[in-house]
C-alpha angles and dihedrals in degrees: 000000000000091000094047127100113211131193113266093251088074097055093096095024118143120249119222126195122191118181142146107230131046120203128193099284124164133213094261091055094045091050091052091048091048091050091052091050089055095049124126135058129284116220086336095310131110116250121252116270093245117097095228128208115340122185126191114202106211129161119244119230088252092054091051091046092050095045124114088261095043121212091336087073087071088073087072093048105060111186114150112217092242089058100043098045097054105136095227090061098049098084090050097055119106124177123260101222128069135189088221097064104045097176088062099043100090101029114104110236119246100149121101119219135170124182152148122224140185114256090208092052110019092188087064115088129196086198142330132202121198109190147143094248122116131193 
């Protein structure tokens, strides 16, 4: 991403991370990771130093219990309590399910997606990575 030049509309664009396993990361590592996801230039200018909005899409226990696979789906979403409950992560969490996309509501997540989108036009992406890597 560091060598890419993006349109100016993505300079303050939010970053979203959705994954199905959460390791024992710390604030320093997450800051470095978030910085790398905001790399590049925007209409030829370097980005601001702030890290911008960062969202982690993570299923709640109720979403897992009510999934098509039931509580067994939790076996594919390892997130030890000591990792998931870290205070610095709490403001970043967003639920997996939505009432707007019914076909996705009850499927337990196992996909890993990282992206930056335009707040003015959420269907427009600066970049997207679909992978098998977790945090």
